[in-house]
N, C-alpha and C positions, 0 to 999 in steps of 0.2 A: 193172429191170436188175440184173445180178449184183452190181454194185459198191455197191449200197445197203447191203449187210451191213457195209460198212466203217465205218459211223457208230459202231459199238460199239467200235472199236479203241482209243478214247481211254483206256479204263480198263484195258486189258490190259497185262501186262508181258511183254516179249519180249527175248530176248538178241540184240543186234546192235551192230555198231560204229557210232559216230557218223561222219557224213560229214566228212572232214577234208582240209585242204590247199587248194590253189588249183585251181579247175576249168579244164579245157582246152577242152572243147566248149561248156560253159555251156548244156546242153540245156534247163534250166528256170530261169526267173528270176521274181522277184517282190519285193514289198515286205513288210516286217514292221511291224505296227502294234500299239501298245499293250503291248509287252513291256518289262519293266524291264531296263536294261542290266547290272545286277549279278546276274542269275539263272543264270549259267553255262549259256547256251543251247547246244543242239545240234540237228541235223536228222537225221531218219531217214526212210526210205521204208518204209511198211508196207502190207500187203495180205492178203487172204483168198482163196486160190486152191486149187482142187482139195481143199477141205476142210481146208487147213492155213493157219495164219497165217505170214506171212513178214515179217521186218524186216531191212532191208539198209542198211548204212551204209558200204559199201566204196568209194564214189565221192567225188569231190572236192566241196567246198562253200566258200562264202564267206558268212559272216554279218557284214554291215557295219552294225552298229547305230549306230555313231558318225558315219559319213560320209554314207551315203545311206539307211540303214534298210532295205537290201535284202539279197537273197541270190541266189546263182547256184549251180547244181550240175550235175554230170555224171550221167547216168543209166546204171546198169549194164546189161550185155547178157547177164548170166549168171543172171538170175532166171527163175522159171517164168513162162510167158505168163499174163497175168491183169490184174487191176485193182489199183491202188496209190494211195496218197496220201502227201504229204509232211507230216510233223509237226514241230513245234518242241517240244522237251522240256527240262526242267531236269535236268542231269546231277548228281544228288544225291550220288553217291560220287566224282565227278570222275575217272571211268575212261574218258571219251570213248566210252561205249557207251550205247545205249538198253537198259536192263535193269530188273530188279526194283528198286523204290524210286524210279524216275524218273517224274516227273509230266509228262503231255502238257499243254502250255500253250496250244496253238493250237486255235482253234475249227475245226470242219469247214467248209471253204469251199465245199462242194458240187461241187468239181472232182475228177476222177479222171484219173490217168495210166494209160492202157491200153497194155500191152505185148502186141502182137498178132503172131501167127505168119503171118497172111495178111490180105488186105483184108477188111473188113466182118466180122471175126471176132466181136467183141463188140457193136459198134454200127455201123450203116450209115455209111459215109463214112470209116472208119478205114483206114489203110494198114498194111502190115507194119512192125513196129518200134514205137517209142513214139508215142503220140497223147495229146492232152489233150481231155477232154470235160467240158463244164460241165453244170449241172443242167437247162438248157433243151435239151440234146442237141447243142449246137454243137460241132463237132469241129475241132481244130487239129492238123495233121499235120506241120508243119515247124517254125515258130518257136513254142515252147511258153513263152510269156511271160504276164504278168499272173496268175501263180499266187500271188496275194497271200495272206498268212497274218495273221490277227488273233488277239490274245490272247483267251482265253475270258472 
């Protein structure tokens, strides 16, 4: 599948905003496991589409390490169609952006967010819009939950 190339994204440095604020739609939710609460954590959506790396952090997020250990975020609709994943990173320079010097702290969970222009565009069973596909090929098209992220 095209989205297997994303495994290498963990070591790349990309310029993007951190997801910030309180989500409205809560398109994707999951749990955070094994992260230190004092690491200045952020979330970003990263992908490799059309030969270009994309990192986006323009949508809302909640990282609730202290209460539930979870997160929720809204997915953007202005990205190129393609495959993405959510990463947790340490904001080394405290600028609320995923950029040079920031370390990806989350392991690849084998799940991809597919932003499709039409049905079955990347994987059979996907709908137009955002979809969640796991490593077994199971597709979620409405409630994109259980996108759990573990520390490396």
